MIRO-605995 format. One record per residue (C-alpha): x, y, z. Coordinates in steps of 0.001 Angstrom, whole numbers, plus 500000, padded with zeros to 6 digits. Layout:
<atoms>
XYZ;...
</atoms>
This chain:
<atoms>
211467354796634297;213093351811635263;213636353326638871;210046354066639279;209015350617638181;211457349266640792;209913351257643562;206471350141642769;207566346391642554;209395346786646058;206215348625647540;203977345550646335;206412343113647606;206544344871651028;202712344947651205;202685341268650377;205064340617653207;202793342381655691;201048340193658377;197578339250656938;196096340404660257;196755343944659552;194044343810656735;190352344061657143;188636340843658583;185443339326657211;182537337225658470;180537335112656035;177553332935656265;174339331563654995;170579331888656385;168450328749655830;164870327656656983;165607325020659909;163047322570658645;163537322664654859;167326323593654696;166191326159652009;167977329627651700;166141332415653034;166270335677650870;166366339113652502;166811338092656064;168420341052658095;171714340249659625;173268342819662040;176445342836664276;175227343172667624;176099346605669482;176901348161666124;175087349830663223;176626347123660824;173946345240659007;173198343682655826;170659341514654081;170933337880652620;171184337633648862;169193335285646508;171159332290647917;170718333244651490;174353334418651926;175815337382653748;179203338982654326;180588341660656808;183802343257655918;186185345666657648;186047343829661022;188646344035663777;191361341541663936;190638338341665740;187676339407667491;184523337467668360;181124338862667238;177586338233668011;175349338131665099;171563338995665281;169329337466662439;165711338731661838;163297337712659311;159464338162658913;157574335195660246;160648333591661715;162012333711665297;164912336279665743;168168334468666446;171390335518668120;174689333690667561;177530334551669952;181246334000669563;181524334226665767;185269334779665064;186419337168662214;189175336106659812;191352337659657251;189417336283654389;186451334831656006;187873331250655807;186468329065658445;183693331535659000;180960330108656674;178529330457659363;175218328373658972;172163329954660648;168978327883660623;165783330026661567;162786328456663090;159302329598661940;157226331719664224;153815330390663882;152205332901666230;152552336151664601;153674337906661318;156474340378661502;158618339449664558;161216341733663050;161361345401664186;158590347254662481;161110349357660506;163229346597659301;163348345841655491;161078342623655435;161808341285651956;158366340157650394;159860339854646679;160391336164646849;157782333392646415;158870331843649713;158526335021651570;155163335706650192;154029332225651181;155170332674654657;153330336054654650;150194334171653630;150689331595656319;151208334246659101;148633336630657895;145615337047660152;143278337564657247;142788335335654050;145170336469651368;146563335377648068;149765336918646552;152350337141643949;155987337991644357;158455339577642140;160381336288641791;157249334707640571;156628337465638123;160058337082636632;159518333236636172;156249333894634222;157704336888632240;154364338875632789;154854342272631257;152239344238633400;150252343883636648;147231342699634775;149137339639633407;150713339070636846;147176339123638797;145610336506636728;148048334089638425;146121334409641650;143429331998642655;140153333198641766;141227335895639640;140342336473635975;140713339469633441;138244341466631314;139674343184628142;143058341976629382;143186344635632027;140272344915634261;140530342428637257;137609340103638522;138080338429641834;135974335357642638;133680335831639595;132741339508640601;133221342439638129;135822345067638747;133438347419640516;133414345044643499;137166345393644030;139417347934645421;143052348946644471;145794350754646543;149236351251645388;151966351502648102;149266351945650620;147357354601649060;143992354972647126;144317355313643340;141723356881641069;139765355064638404;141447355114635058;138363354772633146;135595357401632749;132639355341632478;133125352727635319;134802352057638568;137937350380637474;141736350354637554;143565349358634394;146164347036635580;148026346972632278;149234350535633358;151517349080635863;154825347435634297;155712344296636030;159507345208636700;158105347975639159;156248345470641348;157886344131644496;154821341948645428;151120341937644882;148626340828647425;144908340374647348;143091340394650728;139842338187650274;138086338815653584;137076342070655260;139236343434658080;138571346576659966;142103348101659168;141166347987655314;138575350018653588;135033348673653511;134543349244649777;135576345827648509;134007342392648260;135788340399645741;139254341548646696;141305344435648146;144337344568645795;147713345775647278;150396346682644799;153776347227646385;156589348651644300;160144348066644932;161939349956647741;165243349595649402;167527347261647550;169945344446648763;172762345359646321;173883348243644017;172868347367640427;171954348842637035;170052346775634465;169168347492631027;166425345429629104;165819345349625308;163163343265623859;160879342634620978;157412341169620496;155881339908617255;152165339368617075;151133337101614414;148051339245613428;150092342552613178;153710342163612675;154772342557608960;151360342972607894;149531346083606363;148615348544609061;146418351605608698;146879354755610877;145513358126611367;147757360982611393;150099361184614449;151310364068616358;155062364573617381;154759363156620788;152615360102620098;155579357983620527;155645359152624078;151977358260624728;150317361733624650;149149364047621879;151502367102621270;148769369312620170;147901368028616714;144345366938617903;143693369519620651;141256372423620648;143252375554620430;142963377221623845;141593374126625592;138381372332625757;136511375429626799;138121377537623931;136151380141621918;136124379253618454;136382381259615277;132942381626613736;131775382130610004;128332383781611331;124998381975611388;123330379763608981;119936380072607539;118604378213610567;120194380552612985;123030378259614192;126531379421614613;128850378108611800;132531377338612913;135322377402610657;137267374299609701;140280376321608701;140412379181611234;140521377167614521;143824375248614148;141958372062613493;143620368940611830;141454368072608817;143482365211607371;141070362128607474;143409360081605223;145223357074606812;148654356022606474;149622352493605425;152740350707606424;153844347230607875;155180347191611451;158229345045612108;157238344338615617;156876345829619124;159785347428621116;160189347062624738;163027348929626558;163548349290630427;165975350217632779;166426350215636564;168872351503639196;169099350238642633;171569352040644935;172066352018648844;174138354381650898;175279354705654493;174763358145655805;176583357881659153;174692355251660961;171662355506658806;171077353705655550;169324355220652521;168201353055649607;166929353903646149;165065352172643574;164429353723640178;163069352305636980;161912353546633467;160181351526630943;158890351911627409;156753349933625169;155550350538621591;153154347955620172;150752347255617395;147596345231617511;145468344527614450;142035342957614469;140728342059610998;137395340743610058;136161341233613748;132450340166613904;130523342853615745;126840342199616003;123776342853618212;120627341231618433;117095342255619720;114564339695621108;113718336967618748;110797337769616183;108440334844617101;105647335954614613;107906335454611777;110190332871613480;113337334634612565;116361336502614263;116111340197614877;119532341621614369;119964345344615250;123449345447613840;125365343013611611;128866344343610902;132465343403610441;135242345639611749;138882345989610954;140668347662614002;144224348905614005;145755349820617464;148875351498618087;149633351459621807;152518353306623669;153355352921627339;155827355082629350;156548354447633006;158745355623635610;159341354895639208;161547356458641954;161304355098645573;163440356177648426;163947354547651786;165599355962655084;166421353441657926;167279355253661146;170581354151663074;168473352625665776;166262350464663350;163305352113665166;162218354599662251;161796354193658598;160811356793656109;159766356321652379;159158358443649433;157250356452646677;156527357759643438;155243355988640369;154119357500636958;152562356066633998;151651357541630469;149538355437627991;148542356410624547;146170354344622251;145756355442618632;143063353387617062;141405353290613526;138483351309612901;136480350898609537;133087349073609803;130897347632607057;127458345997607546;123683346525607829;121689348547610442;118520347347612167;116571348624609175;118646346122607019;120167349303605305;123795348650604229;126073351138606080;129655351991606290;131456353875609032;134774354788610570;136019355851613836;139357357916614261;140217357544618012;143050358747620282;143137358231623983;145799359194626415;145861358277629990;148179359747632717;148538358311636319;150689359442639233;150701358120642674;153057359286645471;153329358725648965;155296359901652014;155198357295654819;156658356600658204;156847353617660425;158222354001664109;158813351824667130;157926353918669941;158318352210673379;156988348960672023;154081350629669913;154286350138666165;153031353422664750;152743354138661034;151389356905658891;151150358086655309;150204361107653383;149384360394649733;148447362038646480;147107360539643344;146383362020639927;144697360390636869;143452361875633638;141958360663630294;142208362789627068;140023361932624038;141086364800621583;139278365051618229;137541361633618105;136202361656614596;133654359365613196;131558359020609957;128613356715609037;127309356461605460;124166354546604005;123573352805600694;120368353190599177;120964349859597252;120031346916599244;123209344983598350;126268345367600528;128507344610597517;127596347942596057;130175350366597117;128117353667596453;127349354899600009;126137358317600711;126085360883603510;122520361290604737;122055362973607942;123140365843609786;125091363971612775;126573361405610491;130118363125610588;131293364365613893;134189365471616037;134400365087619700;136787366337622559;136456365037626105;138684365771628857;138568363814632543;140786364727635493;140628363256638940;142631364017642040;142823362114645377;144393363295648767;144633360703651348;145951360575655040;146118357687657330;147618356681660707;147600353384662675;149103352466665856;149526349021667145;150144348209670879;150944344589672126;150089343982675901;151997341506677975;149773339644680588;152358336814681298;151755334036678803;148751335979677178;149810338696674655;146753340297672892;147545343212670378;145284346285670101;145431348218666734;143458351406666131;143673353849663119;142010356644661080;141799357151657465;140674360337655378;140164360746651667;139179363554649540;138694362918645874;137649365219643049;136659364617639462;135874366931636510;134569365650633221;134229367931630223;132953367266626578;132476369186623494;130837367669620251;130609369147616720;129103367793613448;129635368691609896;127051370340607804;126380372522604870;123637374678603528;121168372579601891;119513375163599714;122507377289598906;126041375867598676;128950375696596217;129919372062596953;130694369795593979;127953367997592441;127283364623594061;129701365408596943;127582363377599436;128548360193597499;132169361076597310;135145359062599150;134574360594602608;138299361051603604;138993362775600511;135946365164600721;136753365994604516;140440366489603806;140221368927601058;140385372794602187;138690373792599089;135480372265600602;135568374468603712;133621377613604066;130443379251605018;128818378222601754;130436374924601790;131312372552604803;131394373836608311;130934372807611994;127993373102614046;128209372445617844;126136370012619447;125814371937622862;124884369693625663;126035370734629031;124130367826630649;127022365658629576;129610367675631723;129742367032635548;131952367587638565;132194365442641582;133658365823645065;133806362720647609;134800363072651193;135487359794653254;136341359695656884;137012356351658667;138097355022662030;138517351523663246;139801349401666259;140861345759666096;141918343308668710;144170340319667915;143632337688670529;145976334615670690;144384331503672628;146939328918672186;146473327339668763;143666329686668164;144070333369666937;141151335831666774;141239339083664831;138045341069665655;137377344591664439;134872347288664058;135164350118661415;133050353161661003;132925354902657604;131252358259656792;130997359065653072;129594362137651249;129543362149647526;128438365497645744;127528365059642004;127414368473640293;125476368389636965;123810370806634633;120033370917634568;120014372867631365;121372371797628021;122605374949626508;124270376567629388;126019375888632699;123216375466635295;124808373595638154;122930371609640570;124314369387643303;123097365910644311;124325364560647579;124589361026648828;125487360656652532;125997357577654430;127384356481657738;128044352729658329;129478350294660852;131400347309659533;132296344667661742;134793341771660962;135926338710662333;138962336467661355;139764333370663231;142822331064662612;143354327681664165;146901326386663848;146245322385663892;150124321873663684;153249323482662247;152030322530658681;148305322972658878;145872325489659767;142107326388659383;140624329936658966;137155331226659501;136168334675658647;133010336997658624;132619340660657401;130427343311656183;131401345378653194;129853348012650834;129912348999646989;129061352549646489;128134353992643003;130839356057641217;130483359645639904;129836358272636259;127425355743637072;125294358385638748;125480361165636251;123221361674633255;126052362126631100;125626360142627784;128764358884625795;128552357099622456;130725354047622297;131663353176618936;132683349652619854;129324349033621173;127589351249618446;125425352360621433;125123355206623946;126165354651627674;124582356884630419;124382356931634164;121524356454636721;120632358929639372;118646356310641227;121542353814642056;121714352796645730;124643351499647936;125033347809647590;125728345997651127;127567342696651290;127675339987653924;130825337894653496;131610334286655067;134886332512654258;136370329070655282;139905328095654307;142289324973655088;145994325629654334;148856323321654255;152540324237654230;154670321262653435;157758323326653361;158951327121653465;158282327397649796;155133325283649265;151453325558649890;148127323985649283;144901325692650356;141215324980649702;138701327765650385;134802328042650415;133183331378650364;129402332753650415;128364336373649871;124896337943650090;124460340977648094;121761343423648942;120879345704645896;123896344665643616;124796347222640906;125016345647637434;125707346745633798;122612346443631844;121310347411628362;117673348330627351;115905349351624066;115068352946623341;113044354021620109;112719350408619041;116187349885617636;118551351983619732;120509350237622564;121371352160625837;123780350750628265;123582352020631830;123558350583635411;120785349263637532;120225347702641008;118862344426641358;116990343115644574;119719340864645887;122179338212644771;123994335225646248;127586334260645357;129419331106646667;132346328892645426;135353326991646152;139075327928645529;142049325521645366;145664326747645271;148600324560645097;152366325315644936;154574322361645160;158134321269644085;158120318027642396;161364316496643987;159113313766645750;158637312081642268;162283312485641132;161797315731639157;164440317930640604;164324321566639870;160652321150638909;157587322860640583;154015323030639907;151331325857640445;147582325342640300;144857327851640876;141295326731640403;137903328092641238;134246326881640964;131622329691641494;127983329906641647;125797332950641764;122115333844641461;120515337332641077;116992337655642690;114215339899641809;111022340924643438;108209338429643101;106074339291639943;108895340820638324;109397340307634535;112881339616635314;114235336315635896;116773334960638386;120090334313636558;123771334640637007;125649337862638202;126885340006635466;130604339418635207;130366335992636952;132656333141635779;131492329698636960;134977328631637060;138617329664636634;141738327872636013;145336328984636178;148066326272636315;152011326179635376;154723323829635202;158149325362636193;161821324425635816;164634326257637381;168190325216637320;170515327609639212;173805325874638080;172763326018634222;170851329465634663;167915327887632871;164337329032633841;161484327754632019;157705327448632346;154304326140630692;151436328163631763;147632327569631233;144519329771631690;140903329190631167;137773330961632377;134000329735632207;131285331312630285;130299334576632000;127659337120631512;128973340604630335;125780342566629490;122173341884630989;119469342549628872;116326343974630418;112662343483629350;110879345882627070;107717346641628975;105990344367631599;103098342497630219;102776338661630193;103488338566626600;107082340161627239;108389336611627857;109206336916624146;110601340350623916;113560340208626300;116852341545625012;119027338568625175;121870338627627701;125462338685626406;128161336278627388;131834335808626854;132637332447626001;135368330106627344;138839330321625929;142070328522626502;145539330383626629;148741328725626856;152255330579627327;155527329164627241;158500330939628761;162254330190628718;165130332145630332;168851331517630323;171734333372631856;174393333486629115;176939334582631325;177229336684634604;175989339914633161;173550338883630404;170408337134630468;168109335899627669;164294335540627896;162066333959625161;158305333567625400;155296332555623318;152206334013624711;148774332717623635;150299329808621937;146938328311620337;145405331760619610;141765330683620139;139219333249618912;137808335601621647;134185334995621151;130900336775622636;127339335398622253;123745336189623115;121773333620624635;117898333299624865;114990330844625207;112226331303622617;108617330294623604;106274329796620794;102259330160621177;101806326460621289;104195325889624312;107203324864622093;110651326354623142;113989326941621281;117256327794622644;119256330474620720;123082331191620254;123678334487618416;127403335507617698;127871339229618692;131708339333618654;134522337376617228;137975337907616591;141561336401617074;144051338513619327;146948336999617715;150040334942619079;152980336765620589;156525335764620204;158806337715622647;162582338079622814;164313339950625768;168055340673626665;168825341906630054;172387343322630688;173676344178634250;176286346873634521;
</atoms>
C-alpha cells in the first residue's frame, strides 16, 4: 500500500515539474459598452478562423480554454445593435494571466442586428431590450427576463403590466393603451395562439409562468411584417432558448394570502387528478359529451327521464371544510449546451407547479336597472352577497432546442410550451331578486384549460439574404365538466328567515361543456440588403398562412320529479338541498331524475382560413430611416351552427374579406442619444367565432345570459403615433409618445334587458370611436444624485376616448368600453452585486374604466330615463415590495409582499337621472366589491 502511495506522489511531483507551457492555454476578457463602460451580457465572442466561440456572462466576461501554446489569436466580437469588432494579436497564456482583454463595443445607430442572422442575440437582459427598442424600426415596449427576476412576477400577466400603457382585467386579460383585450394580438415564439376563453377573444396571460419567458415585446404601431389584426398592441412572448452555461435550478416557495391562508375554506368533492389541473373522470359524462345515457323511460309529460344512479354521475353535493396552510410553488429548470462536431446544440427545459387558494368572503354582487323616476328610488335587479372559494392549480412545462451550424449561417429551433390550469370553485349566494324575493343559490364549478404551442423554425444567411421560416401548431381546450347550480326562494319577505324552497323546474341544473381549438400556421420571410455605394436599402417580403378550427359542445340537464305521483319525503322541496340531492334514496323514476334541456343552437363549429403576403422597404437617408410596407390579407370565417333546437341541423355562415393594410414608420436620429419617431398604419379587428354565434351561456358571476350576434361587422382602425426617445446610457431610456386612433364600427361588450328583469350580455358595433393619449416611459439609474445601485422605472399614460353614434340615436357619446383614462406603473429598485441584495418597491394604479355598456330600452324620447346604467371598474392602488438575497453561491432567497395595502376591488354603475321638472341627479350604485387579500411570498432557489 505504501509502495502504491509512493508511486502516486512521485507521479504528481513529476507532473508539477513539467513545463507549464505543456498545459492548455487560455484567453480571458470582458466586453463593455464603449460609452458607458457597463458590461454587455450575451455578446458573441469567437476565435477567428475556428469554430471556437462563446458568449459573455452576466458580468460581460468570457474565457477560451484548450488553446495552443504562446500563439496569437484574433477575436471577433458581435452583439445586437453594436458594431462588430475584431481584435488581433491576442496572446494565449497558461492560466490566462495578462490576457484580461477589455473590449469596448460601439453602438450601431443605423440598424438592428449587425450580428449574423443565426447568432444567439441575447435579449433577456434589461440593457439588451432597451438597445432593441432603440434600434427597432417600429415603436415597441418590452420587458426582459432580468427585469422579471427583479420584480419577482410569477406569470406573464403580472410581467406585462410593467409595460407603458398596459393594464390588466381580472388579473390576466391585457389591455394596451386603454383598449380591451379584443384589440390585441398574441404570438408565442413567432406563432399564433388560440383564445383561452370560450366567450371572448382573449389570451389568459396568467397561463405562462414567468420563468419560461426570455423577453416580452409589445409592438405598438402597425408594420407590414406583422398581422394586421391588432390595434392596441401586438404582443410577442419569446421563451428561453440556447443557454450561456450548463445549470440546473430548483425553486421551492410558499405564498400566504391574508384572505385565505389558515382560514376556513369550502370545497366541492375533487377527483384524483385535480392536483394536476384536470379532472380525472369524477365529473365527466361516461362516454364523452355526446354519450347516450341510461333512461328510466318517459314521464307523464312524455319527456325522457335519465337516471341519477345509472350513468356514473357523482351525486355528492356536500362541501368539505378545511383550512389551507398556504400556497405551494415548485419549479425546476435545466439548461445545457453541447458541441456536436463544430455545431452547437443548446437546450432549455423547465417545469413549474403552483397550487393556490383564494377566498372572497362577503363579496357584494349587485345589478341595477334604470332609476325609477316616478317613485324616486333605485331599481335593483339583484342584491346579493357571495362567498367564493377558489382552488387553482397550474402545471407548466417547456422544452426548447436550438442547433447552430458550424458556419454560423444556419439556426434551427424546436420550441414547445405546455400549460395546464385547473380551477375548482364553490360559490354560495344569498340576497333578493328583481321581484324583491329572498333567494339563495350556489354554484359548483370546475374548469380546466390546456394549451400547447410548438414551432419548428429556421434562420439562414444565404448569399447575404436573411431567410427565416416557421411551422407552428397550437392547441387549446376548455372543459367545464358537471357545472352544478341551484337556486331557492323564500316565500317569506325577510332574508333572515332560513326557510327556502325549490320552486321551478330549471332551478337545479347540471351542465357539461367542451371547447377545442387548433391552429396550424406557416410563414416565410426573406430580407435582402442592397449595396448602392453609400446607400444601403433593405427589401423584405414574406407570406403567412393560418388555419384555425374550433368546436364547442354543451349539454344541460335539470332535476325534476313527478308532481302528481312521487314517493319523495313530505316537504322535500324545503329540505337542505345538498342533503336532498346527495341521498341515493331520493333517486328514481318516482323520485328525482334528470331531464335534458336539449338546445343544439348552443353548439357551434368554426373554421377560419387566413392568407397574407407583404413587402417592406427599409430606406436609410442619413439620420432618417423609413420603413414603408404594404400587407394584403384574405380571411374567410365559416361559422357552423344548428337551425333547430332538438336536432343537429347544420348551416354555414361565411364572412369573407380581402383588405390592404399600408404602414409607414419613420425614425429620425437627432444624435447618438435622441431620436424621433412618426408612424402610421391601418389595422383591423375581426369578430370571433363565439361573438358571432347564437350560443347562450349562463354566467353565474353575472347572474345573466351571454350570447353572440350574427350581425357583427369588422372594425377598421387608422393609427397614428409620434414618439421622442432619449437614451442617456446603454441601460437607460426616456420616451414620450402621443397616439391617435380612429375606429370604424368598434365592437363592444354591452348588456340589454329582456323580459323586463333579465339581463343579456352580448356584442354590438358602434358607429365610430376616437382614442388618443400620451405615454411616458422612464428607466434611469440614480447614480447622478449619489444613490449608487439604485434605479427607477416609471410608466404612465393619459388616455381619452369617445364612442360616436348616428345622429338621432338614443345612445350617447361616451368613453370606449374597457378604456382607462390613465395608467401608472412605477418602481424603485436597488441592486448590489457585491452583497447579493436585490430589492424593489412597485406601485400600480389604473383610472376608472367602463367594463359594461348599458343600452337603452326602446327608443322614445322618454327613454332618457330608462337607460340601463353603464358599469365601471373604479381606481385602485397596488403596492408590491420585493427583496432578494444570494445567501451563498448556490442558494438564493426571495421575499415579496404583493398588494400590500389590499384595497377593495370595486365596481359601480353610474347614471344621471332627469326629473320631469328638469332637475338632475347623479347616481353611483355599487355592483361588486371585495378584497383580494394581501400576498406574502417566500422562495428559495438552489443551483446544482
